N, C-alpha and C positions, 0 to 999 in steps of 0.2 A: 369849054376850053379844055385842051389837050394838055394833061400833065398836072392840070390843077388840083390841090388836094381839098377835101371836104374839110370845113372846120373842126376843130377837135372839141370834145366836149369831155371835161376833167369829171370823172366818176371815181368816188371814193367808197370804200367800205365801211361800215358800221361795226362794232363790236359785235354784233349778231350775225355778219356776213351778209348784211343788205348792202345793195348797191344805193348810192345817194348821188345827185347831181347837186350843183350850188344853186340851183333855184330856188329852192326853200329856205337859204342862208342868207342872211344880211348883216350888216354892221348894225352896231347899236344906233348911230346916228340917223340910218335908213329905217330902223324899226321905229323909233322914236317918232318920227316925221309921220310913218303909217298909222300909227297907234295914238298919236295926239298926245305924247307923254314928252317930258323933258328928258335929254340925254342922260342927266345926272341919274333921275330916276330908273332907267332901262340899266345903266351901268352897274347900279348900287344893286339891282335885282340880280346882276351876274355875280360882282365880288361881295355882297354882303356888306355891311358896316357894324360900328359898335354894337348898337341895338338890335340887331337883326342877321340873322345867317342869308346866304345866298338863296333866292328865290327859284332859280333855273335848276334844273336836273343835270347831272353831268352831260347827258346826250343833246341838251337843248342849247348849251353856250359853250364858248372855248375861247382862249385867247391867242392870238396872233400876232408876235410881236407886242407892241404897244394897243393892237386893235381888238375889240372884243367882237365876235360874231355871235348871233343868235339863231335860232330857226323859227320858221313862221308857227310851228305847232307848238312850240315854247312861249312865244309871245300870246299866242291864243289863249293857253294854258293858265299863264301868269295874269295877263291884262284884260282877257276878252276877246272879242271881235275885234277886227281892225277899223278903226274910226274914218281915216282918210284915204280911201281907195279909189 
């Protein structure tokens, strides 16, 4: 097709200057389904709660509005290998 644009991919740079795309990031709900955990369990690993500090490192989870995003590497570090892939 003439004039058709290739799809764009959003690339972000982390604090170390490394390029990242969103293929290794997911919502808490998506991560919970892939790891066989409840959404609440994964969200509390992001936020912490009264008796425990957050389990994810700063570069493994972030909040975007009301939605928490986590990395595949962070999920693997905190919860072990994927259960439901």
